[in-house]
C-alpha positions in Angstrom: 0.1 0.1 0.2 1.3 3.2 -0.9 2.4 5.6 1.8 0.8 9.0 2.2 2.8 11.9 0.4 3.8 15.4 2.1 1.0 16.8 -0.3 -2.0 14.6 1.3 -0.7 15.4 4.7 -0.9 19.1 4.2 -4.0 18.8 2.9 -5.2 16.5 5.8 -3.7 19.2 7.9 -5.8 22.0 6.3 -8.9 20.0 6.4 -8.2 19.2 10.4 -7.9 23.3 10.9 -10.6 24.7 8.7 -13.3 22.0 9.0 -12.9 19.4 11.8 -11.9 21.5 14.2 -14.2 24.4 13.8 -17.7 22.2 13.3 -16.8 20.4 16.2 -16.3 22.9 18.5 -19.7 24.8 16.9 -21.3 21.5 17.6 -20.1 20.8 21.1 -21.2 24.2 22.1 -24.8 24.0 20.2 -25.0 20.7 21.8 -24.6 21.9 25.3 -26.9 24.8 24.3 -29.6 22.0 23.2 -29.2 20.1 26.1 -29.7 23.0 28.6 -32.6 24.3 26.6 -34.1 20.8 26.9 -33.4 20.3 30.4 -34.9 23.7 31.1 -38.1 22.7 29.3 -38.4 19.5 31.1 -38.0 21.2 34.0 -40.3 23.7 33.4 -43.1 20.9 32.4 -42.2 19.2 35.4 -43.0 22.3 37.7 -46.1 23.2 35.5 -47.4 19.7 36.5 -46.4 20.1 40.2 -48.5 23.5 40.2 -51.3 21.7 38.8 -51.7 18.6 41.0 -51.2 21.3 43.7 -53.9 23.6 42.3 -56.3 20.8 42.3 -55.5 19.5 45.9 -56.0 23.2 47.0 -59.4 23.4 45.2 -60.7 20.1 46.7 -59.5 20.9 50.1 -60.9 24.4 49.7 -64.4 22.5 48.5 -64.3 20.4 51.4 -63.7 23.1 53.8 -66.6 25.3 52.6 -69.0 22.4 51.9 -69.0 21.8 55.6 -69.8 25.3 56.7 -73.3 24.5 56.4 -73.1 21.9 59.4 -70.6 23.6 61.4 -71.7 27.4 61.2 -75.2 27.1 62.0 -75.8 27.8 65.3 -78.8 25.8 66.2 -76.6 22.5 65.4 -74.4 24.1 68.0 -76.7 24.7 70.7 -78.0 20.4 70.2 -74.6 19.5 70.6 -73.9 21.3 73.7 -77.5 20.8 75.2 -77.8 18.9 78.4 -81.7 17.5 76.7 -82.9 16.1 73.9 -86.4 17.3 73.4 -88.3 17.9 70.0 -86.3 21.1 68.9 -83.2 18.8 69.4 -84.3 16.0 67.7 -85.4 18.6 64.6 -82.3 19.6 64.6 -80.5 16.2 64.6 -83.0 15.1 61.5 -81.8 18.5 59.7 -78.1 17.5 60.5 -78.7 14.1 59.0 -80.5 15.8 55.5 -77.8 18.2 55.4 -75.0 15.4 55.2 -77.1 13.2 53.0 -77.7 16.1 50.3 -73.9 17.0 50.6 -72.6 13.2 49.8 -75.1 13.2 46.8 -73.8 16.1 45.2 -70.0 16.4 46.0 -68.4 13.5 44.5 -65.1 14.4 46.3 -66.3 13.1 49.8 -65.7 9.3 50.1 -67.7 9.8 53.6 -68.7 11.9 56.3 -70.0 11.4 59.9 -70.5 13.8 63.2 -68.8 12.3 66.2 -70.5 13.7 69.5 -69.9 12.6 73.5 -73.2 14.1 74.5 -75.3 11.4 76.2 -78.5 12.7 74.8 -78.0 12.5 71.3 -78.5 9.3 69.9 -76.3 7.4 67.1 -77.9 7.6 63.7 -77.0 7.3 59.8 -74.3 10.0 60.1 -73.9 11.3 63.9 -72.1 8.5 65.9 -72.0 8.9 69.7 -68.8 8.1 70.9 -70.1 7.0 74.7 -69.1 9.3 77.8 -66.2 7.3 79.5 -64.6 5.5 76.2 -66.1 1.8 77.5 -69.7 2.4 76.3 -70.4 1.7 72.6 -73.7 3.2 71.0 -74.5 1.9 67.8 -72.9 -0.1 64.9 -71.0 2.4 63.4 -69.4 3.4 66.6 -68.6 0.0 67.2 -67.4 -1.0 63.8 -65.0 2.7 64.6 -64.1 2.0 68.2 -61.1 0.9 69.6 -59.8 1.1 73.1 -58.8 4.5 74.6 -58.1 6.2 77.9 -61.4 6.2 79.8 -61.5 10.0 80.6 -61.7 10.7 76.4 -63.9 8.7 74.5 -62.4 10.3 71.1 -59.4 8.5 71.2 -60.5 5.5 70.0 -61.1 6.7 66.9 -58.3 7.0 64.3 -58.4 10.5 63.2 -58.9 12.1 66.6 -55.5 10.6 67.4 -53.9 12.2 64.5 -55.2 16.0 65.2 -55.0 18.6 67.8 -58.1 18.3 70.2 -58.1 21.7 70.8 -58.0 23.0 67.0 -61.2 24.2 65.0 -59.8 22.8 61.6 -57.4 20.0 61.2 -56.2 17.8 58.4 -55.2 14.3 58.8 -55.1 10.7 57.0 -57.4 7.6 58.0 -57.8 4.2 57.1 -61.3 3.9 55.4 -62.5 0.5 55.0 -63.5 -0.5 51.3 -64.1 -4.5 51.9 -63.1 -7.2 54.7 -59.6 -7.0 53.2 -58.6 -3.9 51.8 -58.8 -0.2 53.6 -57.9 3.0 51.8 -56.0 5.6 53.1 -57.5 8.9 52.7 -57.2 12.7 53.5 -59.8 13.5 56.0 -60.9 17.1 57.4 -61.9 17.5 60.8 -63.7 20.4 62.0 -65.4 21.2 65.5 -68.2 22.5 66.1 -68.0 25.6 68.8 -70.0 24.2 71.8 -69.1 27.1 73.8 -68.1 26.3 77.6 -70.2 23.0 77.5 -68.4 19.6 78.3 -70.3 18.1 75.2 -68.0 18.3 72.3 -68.4 17.4 68.6 -66.6 16.9 65.5 -67.0 16.6 61.7 -65.1 14.3 60.2 -65.0 14.1 56.5 -62.7 12.2 54.0 -61.7 12.7 50.2 -62.3 10.1 47.5 -59.0 8.6 46.6 -60.4 7.6 43.4 -61.9 11.3 42.7 -58.2 12.2 43.2 -57.1 9.8 40.9 -59.4 11.0 38.0 -58.3 14.2 38.4 -54.7 14.3 39.0 -53.6 11.4 36.8 -53.3 12.8 33.0 -50.1 11.8 32.3 -47.1 9.2 32.9 -45.7 11.1 35.5 -44.8 9.8 39.0 -47.2 11.8 41.7 -46.7 11.8 45.5 -49.0 14.1 47.9 -49.1 14.0 51.5 -49.4 15.8 54.7 -46.7 17.1 56.5 -44.7 14.1 58.8 -47.5 11.5 57.3 -47.4 8.8 54.9 -48.4 9.9 51.1 -52.3 9.6 51.0 -52.0 10.0 46.8 -49.7 8.1 44.8 -50.0 7.8 40.8 -48.7 3.9 41.4 -51.5 2.0 43.2 -49.3 -0.1 45.0 -47.6 2.9 46.4 -50.1 3.8 48.9 -48.8 5.5 52.1 -45.6 5.3 50.6 -43.1 7.9 52.5 -42.2 10.7 50.8 -38.3 11.0 50.2 -36.2 12.9 52.9 -35.8 16.2 51.2 -34.6 19.4 53.4 -34.8 22.8 52.4 -33.7 26.0 54.1 -37.0 28.0 53.2 -39.3 25.7 54.4 -42.2 28.5 54.4 -42.0 28.0 50.5 -40.7 24.4 49.9 -39.3 24.3 46.5 -36.7 21.3 45.4 -35.7 20.1 41.6 -33.2 17.4 41.5 -32.8 13.9 39.9 -34.1 11.2 42.4 -34.5 7.5 41.7 -38.2 6.8 42.2 -39.1 2.9 42.1 -35.5 2.3 41.0 -35.8 4.5 38.2 -33.9 8.2 37.8 -36.5 10.9 37.3 -36.7 14.5 37.1 -38.4 15.3 40.2 -39.8 18.5 41.9 -41.3 19.1 45.5 -43.4 21.7 46.6 -45.5 22.6 49.3 -48.5 24.6 49.9 -50.8 25.5 52.9 -54.7 24.7 52.3 -57.4 27.1 52.8 -57.9 28.1 56.2 -55.9 25.5 57.5 -52.4 25.3 59.3 -51.1 22.2 57.8 -48.7 22.0 55.2 -49.1 19.6 52.2 -46.4 18.4 49.8 -46.4 17.3 46.4 -43.7 15.4 44.5 -43.9 15.2 40.6 -41.0 12.9 38.7 -40.9 12.8 35.0 -39.0 9.5 34.0 -38.7 10.3 29.9 -37.0 13.6 30.8 -33.6 12.3 30.6 -34.3 9.7 28.1 -36.1 12.5 25.9 -33.1 14.6 26.2 -30.5 11.8 25.1 -32.4 10.7 22.2 -32.6 14.4 21.0 -28.7 14.9 21.7 -27.9 11.8 20.1 -30.2 12.6 17.0 -28.2 16.2 17.1 -24.9 14.3 17.2 -25.7 12.1 14.4 -26.8 15.2 12.0 -23.8 16.8 13.1 -21.5 13.7 12.1 -23.3 13.2 9.3 -22.6 16.9 8.6 -18.7 16.4 9.0 -18.8 13.3 7.4 -20.0 14.3 3.6 -17.1 16.9 3.2 -14.4 15.1 4.5 -15.3 12.0 2.7 -15.1 14.3 -0.4 -12.1 16.0 0.9 -10.3 12.5 1.6 -11.2 11.0 -1.5 -10.1 14.3 -3.8 -6.8 14.2 -1.8 -6.1 10.4 -2.6 -6.5 11.1 -6.3 -4.6 14.4 -6.6 -1.6 12.6 -4.4 -2.0 9.6 -6.7 -1.7 11.4 -9.6 1.8 13.1 -8.0 2.8 9.7 -6.7 2.3 8.4 -10.5 4.1 11.1 -11.6 7.2 10.9 -9.5 7.4 7.1 -9.6 7.6 7.4 -13.4 10.2 9.9 -13.4 12.0 8.2 -10.8 11.8 5.1 -13.0 13.2 7.0 -15.9 16.1 8.2 -14.3 17.2 4.9 -13.2 16.7 3.4 -17.0 13.3 1.9 -16.7 11.5 3.2 -19.8 8.5 1.0 -19.2 5.8 3.5 -18.3 2.6 2.0 -18.8 0.7 4.2 -16.2 -1.3 7.1 -17.3 -2.8 10.1 -15.4 -6.4 11.0 -15.6 -7.4 14.9 -15.8 -6.5 17.9 -17.9 -3.9 19.9 -16.2 -0.4 20.8 -16.0 0.5 17.3 -14.1 -1.4 15.4 -17.1 0.9 17.5 -19.6 3.7 17.1 -17.8 3.3 13.0 -17.4 2.5 12.9 -21.4 5.9 14.7 -22.2 7.8 12.5 -20.2 6.2 9.4 -21.9 7.3 10.7 -25.3 10.7 11.1 -24.0 11.1 7.7 -22.5 9.4 6.2 -25.7 12.2 7.7 -28.0 14.8 6.4 -26.0 13.7 3.0 -26.2 13.3 3.0 -29.8 17.3 3.9 -29.9 18.1 0.5 -27.5 15.5 -1.5 -29.0 18.2 -3.6 -31.1 20.4 -4.0 -28.6 17.9 -5.5 -25.9 16.6 -7.8 -28.5 19.9 -9.0 -29.2 20.8 -9.5 -25.4 17.2 -11.1 -24.6 18.2 -13.8 -27.9 21.3 -14.6 -26.2 19.7 -15.0 -22.6 17.1 -17.5 -24.1 19.7 -19.6 -25.5 21.6 -19.7 -22.1 18.7 -20.2 -20.2 17.5 -23.1 -22.4 20.7 -24.9 -22.2 20.4 -24.5 -18.0 16.9 -26.2 -18.2 18.4 -29.0 -19.9 21.3 -29.6 -17.9 18.9 -29.7 -14.9 16.6 -31.8 -16.1 19.2 -34.2 -17.0 20.7 -34.0 -13.3 17.4 -34.3 -11.7 16.5 -37.6 -13.7 19.6 -38.9 -12.5 18.8 -39.0 -8.7 17.6 -42.8 -8.0 15.4 -42.8 -4.9 17.1 -46.0 -3.8 20.3 -43.9 -3.6 18.6 -42.0 -1.0 17.5 -44.8 1.1 20.9 -46.9 0.7 22.8 -43.8 1.8 20.6 -43.0 5.0 20.7 -46.9 5.6 24.5 -46.5 5.6 24.4 -43.6 7.6 22.1 -45.5 10.4 24.6 -48.5 10.3 27.1 -46.0 11.0 25.3 -44.5 14.0 24.7 -47.8 15.3 28.2 -49.2 15.1 29.3 -45.9 17.1 26.7 -46.6 19.6 24.4 -43.3 18.9 21.1 -45.2 19.1 19.3 -41.6 19.0 20.9 -41.0 15.6 20.0 -44.0 14.0 16.4 -44.1 15.2 16.2 -40.4 13.8 17.3 -41.9 10.6 15.7 -44.7 10.2 12.3 -42.8 11.0 13.4 -40.1 8.0 14.1 -42.8 5.5 10.4 -44.2 6.4 9.3 -40.4 5.9 11.1 -39.6 2.8 10.1 -43.2 1.5 6.3 -42.2 2.0 6.8 -38.7 0.7 8.4 -39.8 -2.7 5.9 -42.8 -2.8 2.8 -40.6 -2.7 4.2 -37.9 -5.4 2.2 -38.8 -8.2 -0.4 -40.5 -6.7 -3.9 -39.5 -6.1 -4.7 -41.4 -3.0 -3.0 -43.8 -0.1 -4.3 -46.2 2.4 -5.6 -44.4 6.0 -3.4 -46.9 7.7 -0.1 -45.7 5.8 -0.8 -42.4 6.5 -1.0 -43.3 10.1 2.3 -44.7 10.2 3.5 -41.7 8.3 2.4 -39.6 11.2 3.9 -42.0 13.5 7.3 -41.8 12.1 7.4 -38.1 12.3 6.3 -38.2 15.8 9.0 -40.7 16.8 11.5 -38.2 15.3 9.7 -35.5 17.5 10.1 -37.4 20.3 13.7 -37.5 20.1 13.7 -34.1 19.6 11.5 -32.6 22.2 11.7 -35.7 24.8 8.8 -35.5 27.2 7.3 -32.6 25.5 5.5 -34.6 23.0 3.3 -37.7 23.9 0.4 -38.8 21.6 -2.3 -41.9 21.2 -4.4 -42.7 18.2 -8.2 -43.5 18.7 -9.2 -45.6 15.6 -13.3 -46.9 16.1 -14.0 -50.3 15.4 -15.8 -49.8 12.4 -13.2 -48.1 11.0 -11.0 -50.0 8.7 -7.5 -48.2 7.9 -6.1 -50.8 5.4 -9.2 -50.5 3.3 -9.9 -46.6 3.6 -8.5 -44.8 0.9 -7.0 -40.9 1.9 -5.6 -38.0 0.0 -1.9 -38.4 1.1 -0.1 -35.9 3.5 -3.2 -34.9 5.0 -2.7 -35.5 8.8 1.0 -35.1 9.4 0.9 -30.9 8.3 -1.6 -30.4 11.0 0.0 -32.7 13.9 3.1 -30.5 12.5 1.4 -27.4 13.0 -0.4 -28.8 16.6 3.5 -29.3 18.0 5.1 -26.2 16.5 2.1 -23.5 17.8 0.2 -25.3 19.9 3.0 -27.1 22.2 5.0 -24.3 21.8 5.4 -23.0 25.4 5.2 -26.2 26.9 8.1 -28.2 28.6 6.7 -31.4 28.9 3.8 -33.7 29.1 2.4 -32.1 25.6 -0.4 -34.3 24.4 -1.6 -35.2 20.8 -4.8 -37.4 20.0 -5.7 -38.4 16.8 -9.2 -39.8 16.8 -10.8 -41.4 13.7 -14.8 -42.3 13.9 -17.5 -42.6 11.5 -20.6 -39.9 11.9 -23.9 -41.6 12.1 -26.5 -40.7 9.3 -29.8 -38.7 9.7 -32.3 -36.9 7.5 -30.0 -33.9 6.6 -26.3 -35.9 6.6 -25.1 -38.8 4.4 -22.6 -39.7 6.9 -18.8 -38.9 6.8 -15.6 -39.9 8.3 -14.5 -37.3 11.1 -10.9 -37.3 11.7 -9.6 -35.0 14.9 -6.4 -33.7 15.3 -6.1 -32.7 19.1 -3.6 -30.9 21.5 -3.7 -29.7 24.9 -1.8 -26.4 24.4 -2.6 -22.7 24.9 -5.3 -22.7 22.7 -6.8 -19.3 21.2 -9.4 -17.0 22.1 -12.7 -16.9 20.1 -11.6 -13.8 18.1 -8.2 -15.7 16.6 -10.4 -19.1 16.1 -12.8 -17.0 13.8 -10.3 -15.3 11.8 -8.3 -18.6 11.3 -11.8 -20.7 10.1 -12.6 -17.8 8.0 -9.2 -17.7 6.2 -9.6 -21.2 5.2 -11.7 -20.2 2.4 -9.5 -17.1 1.4 -6.9 -17.7 -1.3 -3.5 -17.8 0.2 0.5 -17.2 -0.7 3.5 -17.6 1.2 4.0 -13.8 1.1 0.5 -13.0 2.6 2.0 -12.0 6.0 -0.2 -14.8 7.7 2.3 -17.5 8.1 3.0 -20.9 7.0 1.0 -22.8 9.1 -2.3 -21.2 8.0 -1.3 -21.2 4.4 -0.8 -25.4 4.9 -4.1 -25.5 6.6 -5.7 -23.5 3.5 -4.3 -25.8 1.3 -5.5 -28.8 3.0 -8.9 -27.7 3.3 -9.1 -26.7 -0.4 -7.2 -30.5 -1.5 -10.1 -31.6 0.6 -13.1 -29.8 -1.2 -11.7 -29.9 -4.5 -11.3 -33.9 -4.3 -14.3 -35.1 -2.5 -16.9 -32.0 -2.6 -17.6 -28.7 -1.1 -19.5 -30.2 1.8 -16.3 -31.7 3.0 -13.3 -30.2 4.8 -11.6 -28.6 7.7 -13.0 -27.1 11.2 -10.9 -25.4 13.7 -12.3 -25.4 17.4 -10.1 -23.8 20.3 -10.6 -22.8 23.8 -7.9 -20.3 25.2 -5.6 -22.3 27.8 -7.8 -25.5 27.0 -5.7 -26.6 23.5 -6.8 -26.6 19.8 -9.1 -29.4 17.9 -8.7 -29.6 13.8 -11.8 -31.8 12.4 -11.4 -33.5 8.9 -14.7 -34.0 7.5 -14.2 -36.9 4.6 -16.4 -39.1 2.8 -18.1 -42.4 4.3 -16.4 -44.5 1.9 -14.0 -43.3 -1.0 -14.5 -46.9 -3.1 -15.7 -44.9 -6.1 
């Protein structure tokens, strides 16, 4: 690959300084502004949603307060609850209170329940009026019995949950109580308690009204935002998630508690949300409400918009950069072609076959150079023709002499020579050398016999591998050990195989797989038939295993892929992978595309090379 010239580097520097850096800086600034604006937008949205929730709660609580005015503010009702007697006048007022509450419940959807509690012993328990008794022990009516618990004997109201959550001397108070929905479930509802002004009488009366949670859900839940609403120091009486009822508000502190505002990212139900918490004081009641609104989608939306903006910015940079890079390569290629042609001409190489495209000074200069070199070539043509003819005669003579010498080499001369060397080693007492020469002779004999033949027996191929391994054992000692596992149904003396398929793989296993092992390296060769099925006609599997260093997944994928790529011994991939490529291609060419090599390996566990061959090679 040609290196980038100085002209191309200058163009790239100009591209970097005039396009990429300025656009990148502008893009970063624009992205920061965009993110800030989007965050501001979502912050305003969550604040607006919080304000909407507060407005609805303020409206509901204000309406509830004013709806109780016809009950609490009527003097006749006050007199009835403070009276020590219960005559006809008191009975009329009693019935009037019940009618007023009945009408209020029918006309006000926000009220879940409304009751009046009194300790006046003369007032009976009715539909909406509950006599709590005088000592805290007595029960009066079914409703009182259902609501009553146990409390101090001197305060019968303490039996009720709403009473324990308020200041008994306050005229108005908000609290939360559990209202039974059925025998298994109760709702935790916002409750307003207003006390009747019974003067100095020891008799007291309270009207207790609860706000319907379903009504709040219908009015408040209009978005996918997470919502919580609670009274100070109490669990949430409203949540947008049904399972989060009575959930504690996150512990958030503010220095300005009179005007509570808090905006921050908070983990809500295991998810990050842009959260705004604020508070308000309801109409005429000194009790602070807290409202939380969280937006789960804010950060995701900002990220998506930012990614879209960055994608557009990347495309905006990529287009000009691609065009400039392509033109730079085109221009530098022309300059490089002209430079190479001039250099070759200066060294006497006038065979200039390239051309430069375009219509400018570079192409004119290149055409002038070609005319000059053509004139020089014409003057030297006759001289070179004579030299070439003479050299051809010399080459022909050398080729003939080489063929004559090659034909004179007799394989039996090699065997006899090796046998003579082996006998000399035995007489000299060097058994290792003698053994090495013996196995080397076997290897050469097999290789020479295989030359020019298309197949050989599997048993001969295994003997050849055995000879090779014996030489490696003499060379490396304990580093190399091996076993052959031939299935009973495989007949090595009858199966015909392409010669020299297994030994290069075994050599590769020793050279690479057992390279870093000092001893106890092991190679196994397994031959077995693969069972037939509907999709497979059956085949012979020969597996060469080693317990060496192995390879990682990326190396195995690359090596398997290289088996189908055209390879040369100068492509930088190494002789080992070239040998595997040649074996793989020989199998495919001889037996078919469904056969060949498969390589498997695990790092630190070894490598397996699987040869897939036909089940029978008789045909």
